[in-house]
C-alpha positions as CSV (number, residue, x, y, z in Angstrom):
1,M,0.0,0.0,0.0
2,K,1.4,3.3,-1.0
3,G,1.9,5.9,1.7
4,K,1.7,3.4,4.5
5,I,4.4,3.8,7.2
6,R,5.6,0.9,9.3
7,V,7.8,0.7,12.3
8,T,10.9,-1.5,11.9
9,F,13.2,-3.2,14.3
10,N,16.2,-1.6,12.5
11,S,19.0,-2.4,14.9
12,P,18.5,-5.7,16.6
13,A,21.7,-5.8,18.6
14,V,21.4,-2.3,19.9
15,L,17.7,-2.4,20.5
16,T,17.9,-5.7,22.4
17,F,20.8,-4.4,24.4
18,V,18.9,-1.2,25.4
19,F,15.8,-3.3,26.2
20,I,17.8,-5.6,28.5
21,C,19.3,-2.5,30.2
22,L,15.8,-1.2,30.7
23,A,14.6,-4.4,32.2
24,A,17.7,-4.7,34.5
25,T,17.2,-1.0,35.6
26,G,13.5,-1.7,36.3
27,L,14.4,-4.9,38.2
28,N,17.0,-3.0,40.2
29,Y,14.4,-0.4,41.1
30,L,11.9,-3.1,42.2
31,T,14.5,-5.0,44.3
32,S,15.9,-1.9,45.9
33,G,19.3,-2.5,44.4
34,K,19.6,-6.2,45.1
35,S,19.5,-7.3,41.5
36,N,22.4,-5.0,40.6
37,E,24.4,-6.4,43.5
38,V,23.8,-10.0,42.5
39,L,23.8,-9.8,38.7
40,F,24.4,-6.4,37.2
41,M,27.5,-5.0,39.0
42,T,31.1,-6.2,39.0
43,Y,33.1,-6.0,42.2
44,R,35.8,-8.0,44.0
45,S,34.3,-11.3,44.9
46,S,35.6,-14.9,45.2
47,F,36.7,-16.7,42.1
48,K,34.8,-19.7,43.6
49,N,31.6,-17.8,43.0
50,P,30.4,-18.5,39.4
51,L,28.5,-15.2,39.4
52,T,31.9,-13.4,39.6
53,Y,32.6,-14.5,36.0
54,L,29.0,-13.8,34.8
55,R,29.2,-10.2,36.2
56,F,32.3,-9.5,34.1
57,F,29.8,-9.4,31.2
58,T,26.4,-8.5,32.8
59,H,27.5,-5.3,34.6
60,V,26.9,-3.4,31.4
61,F,23.1,-4.0,31.8
62,G,22.7,-2.6,35.3
63,H,22.4,1.1,36.0
64,S,22.3,3.0,39.2
65,G,19.1,4.7,38.4
66,W,16.8,6.0,35.6
67,A,18.9,9.1,34.9
68,H,22.0,6.9,34.4
69,F,20.1,4.5,32.1
70,I,18.5,7.3,30.1
71,G,21.9,9.0,29.5
72,N,23.5,5.8,28.3
73,A,20.5,4.7,26.3
74,S,20.4,8.0,24.5
75,Y,23.9,7.6,23.2
76,L,23.4,3.9,22.4
77,L,20.3,4.6,20.3
78,L,22.0,7.6,18.6
79,L,25.2,5.9,17.6
80,G,24.4,2.2,17.7
81,P,22.1,1.9,14.6
82,M,24.6,3.6,12.3
83,L,27.4,1.3,13.6
84,E,25.3,-1.8,13.3
85,E,24.3,-0.9,9.8
86,K,27.9,-0.4,8.8
87,H,29.5,-3.3,10.7
88,G,26.6,-5.8,11.1
89,T,24.7,-7.2,14.1
90,V,27.2,-9.9,15.0
91,K,30.1,-7.4,15.1
92,I,28.2,-5.0,17.3
93,I,27.4,-7.9,19.7
94,E,31.1,-8.8,19.7
95,I,32.0,-5.2,20.5
96,I,29.6,-5.0,23.4
97,V,30.8,-8.4,24.8
98,I,34.5,-7.4,24.4
99,T,34.0,-4.0,26.0
100,A,32.0,-5.5,28.9
101,L,34.7,-8.2,29.6
102,V,37.7,-5.8,29.3
103,T,36.1,-3.1,31.5
104,G,34.9,-5.7,34.0
105,I,38.3,-7.3,34.4
106,I,40.2,-4.1,34.6
107,H,37.8,-2.7,37.2
108,Y,37.9,-6.0,39.2
109,I,41.7,-5.9,39.3
110,F,42.4,-2.2,40.0
111,F,39.2,-1.0,41.7
112,W,38.4,-3.9,44.0
113,N,36.7,-1.6,46.6
114,V,34.1,-0.1,44.3
115,G,31.3,-1.7,42.3
116,L,30.9,-1.0,38.6
117,C,27.6,-1.1,36.6
118,G,26.3,0.6,33.5
119,A,26.8,0.7,29.8
120,S,29.1,3.8,29.8
121,G,32.1,1.7,28.6
122,V,30.0,0.5,25.6
123,V,28.9,4.1,25.0
124,F,32.5,5.3,24.9
125,A,33.5,2.4,22.6
126,F,30.7,3.4,20.3
127,I,31.8,7.1,20.4
128,L,35.4,6.3,19.4
129,L,34.3,3.6,16.9
130,T,32.0,6.2,15.2
131,S,34.9,8.6,14.8
132,F,36.5,5.9,12.5
133,T,33.6,6.1,10.0
134,G,35.6,7.9,7.3
135,F,38.9,6.1,8.1
136,R,41.3,5.2,5.3
137,T,44.5,3.1,5.7
138,G,47.5,5.4,6.2
139,E,45.4,8.2,7.6
140,I,44.3,9.3,11.0
141,P,41.0,11.2,10.8
142,I,41.0,14.6,12.6
143,T,37.5,13.6,13.9
144,F,39.1,10.7,15.7
145,L,41.8,12.9,17.2
146,L,39.3,15.5,18.4
147,V,36.9,12.9,19.8
148,A,39.8,11.1,21.6
149,L,41.1,14.4,22.9
150,I,37.7,15.7,24.1
151,F,36.1,12.6,25.5
152,I,39.2,10.7,26.8
153,G,40.8,14.0,28.0
154,Q,37.6,14.9,29.9
155,Q,37.5,11.5,31.6
156,I,41.2,11.7,32.7
157,Y,40.6,15.3,34.0
158,E,37.5,14.3,35.8
159,G,39.0,11.2,37.2
160,I,41.8,13.2,38.8
161,T,39.8,16.3,39.9
162,I,36.3,15.1,40.7
163,Q,35.3,12.5,43.3
164,D,31.9,11.0,42.3
165,N,30.4,7.7,41.6
166,I,31.3,7.7,37.9
167,S,33.8,5.2,36.7
168,N,36.1,7.3,34.4
169,T,38.2,4.2,34.0
170,A,35.4,2.3,32.4
171,H,34.9,5.3,30.0
172,I,38.5,5.4,29.1
173,V,38.9,1.6,28.7
174,G,35.7,1.5,26.6
175,G,37.0,4.3,24.4
176,V,40.3,2.5,23.9
177,V,38.4,-0.7,23.0
178,G,36.3,1.3,20.5
179,A,39.4,2.9,19.0
180,V,41.3,-0.3,18.6
181,I,38.3,-2.1,17.1
182,G,37.5,0.9,14.9
183,Y,41.0,0.9,13.6
184,R,41.1,-2.8,12.9
185,L,37.6,-2.9,11.3
186,N,38.5,-0.1,8.9
187,K,42.1,-1.0,8.1
188,K,42.4,-2.2,4.6
189,P,44.4,-5.4,4.1
190,N,47.8,-4.9,2.4
């Protein structure tokens, strides 16, 4: 039928990720923080506990509250569909999983006294990955340099000067993961 508009599930990996984050945030609200503590937050816990390993991946679903979720979901929904269209659903899932694992392990090793939850590392991976959109072998896009300088520089500055509950390390590590993957995905074979 001509002129009919339909709603499409245009970005399955990103939409599913955001919906899981929404469900985890709602569950955290309903359980007064217990679900984050058990499933959606990584922190120093015994290697004998199987949930320790699961939380290396699932911490990206949990958020400390609605404002935290909305901030991350906004960036994910803005950047994710473009990246998923360019790189494919499977590659975006791999990027999310790699970012979750790397940020989870680094946080577990170096910040044993603080819990980590949220998709901010994935957001920063997407931000840096997006800056490689126009990348060509043998070139470094100015957009990448500016994004790296602005976003990573801000996180380093805030990590040193501001004491809050934001994991600047997860942002930085997520950005580095996005930059490395962005470079590798866009590098032309010789």
